C-alpha positions as CSV (number, residue, x, y, z in Angstrom):
1,G,-20.6,-13.9,16.6
2,T,-18.2,-11.2,17.7
3,E,-16.5,-13.3,20.4
4,S,-15.7,-16.2,18.0
5,T,-14.4,-13.7,15.4
6,R,-12.2,-12.1,18.1
7,R,-10.8,-15.6,19.1
8,L,-10.1,-16.5,15.5
9,I,-8.2,-13.3,14.9
10,Q,-6.2,-13.8,18.0
11,E,-5.4,-17.4,17.0
12,Q,-4.3,-16.3,13.5
13,L,-2.0,-13.6,14.9
14,E,-0.5,-15.7,17.6
15,S,0.3,-18.5,15.1
16,G,2.0,-15.9,12.8
17,R,-0.6,-16.3,10.0
18,L,-0.9,-12.6,9.3
19,P,-3.7,-11.5,7.0
20,F,-2.9,-10.4,3.4
21,C,-3.3,-6.7,4.2
22,M,-1.0,-6.9,7.2
23,N,1.7,-8.8,5.3
24,S,1.4,-6.2,2.4
25,A,1.7,-3.3,4.8
26,L,4.8,-4.8,6.5
27,R,6.5,-5.0,3.0
28,N,5.5,-1.6,1.7
29,D,5.6,2.1,2.7
30,G,2.4,4.1,3.1
31,I,-1.1,2.8,3.0
32,I,-2.3,-0.5,1.6
33,V,-5.9,-0.4,0.3
34,I,-7.6,-3.7,-0.5
35,D,-11.2,-3.6,-1.9
36,H,-13.5,-6.4,-0.8
37,P,-14.4,-9.0,-1.6
38,N,-10.8,-10.0,-2.5
39,P,-9.6,-13.5,-3.3
40,D,-6.4,-12.9,-1.3
41,C,-8.6,-12.4,1.8
42,A,-10.7,-15.6,1.5
43,D,-9.4,-17.2,4.7
44,C,-8.9,-14.0,6.6
45,S,-10.9,-13.5,9.8
46,L,-10.7,-9.7,9.2
47,S,-12.2,-10.0,5.7
48,C,-15.5,-8.5,4.8
49,E,-17.8,-10.1,2.2
50,N,-19.6,-6.9,1.5
51,A,-18.9,-5.2,-1.8
52,G,-18.2,-1.5,-1.4
53,M,-15.9,-2.0,1.6
54,S,-12.1,-1.7,1.7
55,G,-9.4,-2.6,4.1
56,M,-6.7,0.0,4.8
57,A,-3.5,-1.0,6.5
58,S,-0.2,0.7,7.4
59,R,2.8,-0.1,9.5
60,L,3.1,1.4,13.0
61,L,6.6,2.9,12.5
62,F,8.8,5.2,14.5
63,D,12.4,6.1,13.9
64,G,12.8,3.2,11.4
65,R,11.4,0.5,13.7
66,V,8.1,-1.3,13.1
67,Y,6.0,-1.7,16.2
68,G,2.9,-3.3,14.5
69,V,0.3,-2.8,11.8
70,L,-2.9,-0.7,11.9
71,T,-5.8,-2.2,9.9
72,V,-9.3,-0.9,9.5
73,L,-12.3,-1.8,7.4
74,I,-14.1,1.2,5.9
75,P,-16.4,2.1,3.0
76,S,-14.4,2.1,-0.3
77,S,-15.4,5.7,-1.0
78,F,-13.4,6.8,2.1
79,A,-10.4,4.5,1.4
80,Y,-9.4,6.5,-1.7
81,D,-10.1,9.9,-0.3
82,K,-6.8,11.7,0.2
83,E,-7.9,13.5,3.4
84,E,-9.0,10.2,4.9
85,Q,-5.7,8.6,4.0
86,E,-3.8,11.5,5.5
87,L,-5.8,11.1,8.8
88,F,-5.1,7.4,8.7
89,I,-1.3,8.1,8.3
90,E,-1.4,10.6,11.2
91,M,-3.1,8.0,13.4
92,A,-0.6,5.3,12.5
93,D,2.3,7.7,13.1
94,D,0.8,8.7,16.5
95,L,0.4,5.1,17.5
96,G,3.9,4.3,16.4
97,F,5.2,7.1,18.5
98,V,3.2,5.9,21.6
99,L,4.4,2.3,21.1
100,Q,8.0,3.5,20.9
101,K,7.6,5.5,24.1
102,I,6.0,2.5,25.9
103,N,8.8,0.3,24.6
104,T,11.6,2.6,25.7
105,E,10.2,4.2,28.9
106,G,7.7,1.8,30.1
107,S,4.1,3.0,30.5
108,F,4.3,6.8,30.4
109,L,0.8,6.8,31.8
110,E,2.2,6.0,35.3
111,S,3.8,9.4,35.8
């Protein structure tokens, strides 16, 4: 179920075994789109076996520093839509900014 999937994802990330989409996003600028099913995603806990779905991933970057990776699973028809990709980039940029603020100033939510 959902809890076992969540534990598997956590174990993979903590052990440094990043999914294919995350590794690809860390090595490349922009958005990575991976259509499913994909043989590179066979052992990935984030993978979706359903045809017609795609993973989108992008670095969470601010001022040249990578703070993480944002990965989502969405219908393939949306993954290739330019407007959807622009919204995804904006979200990744916003999250990168927030993570940078937290990293440099502590939780800005406390003020």
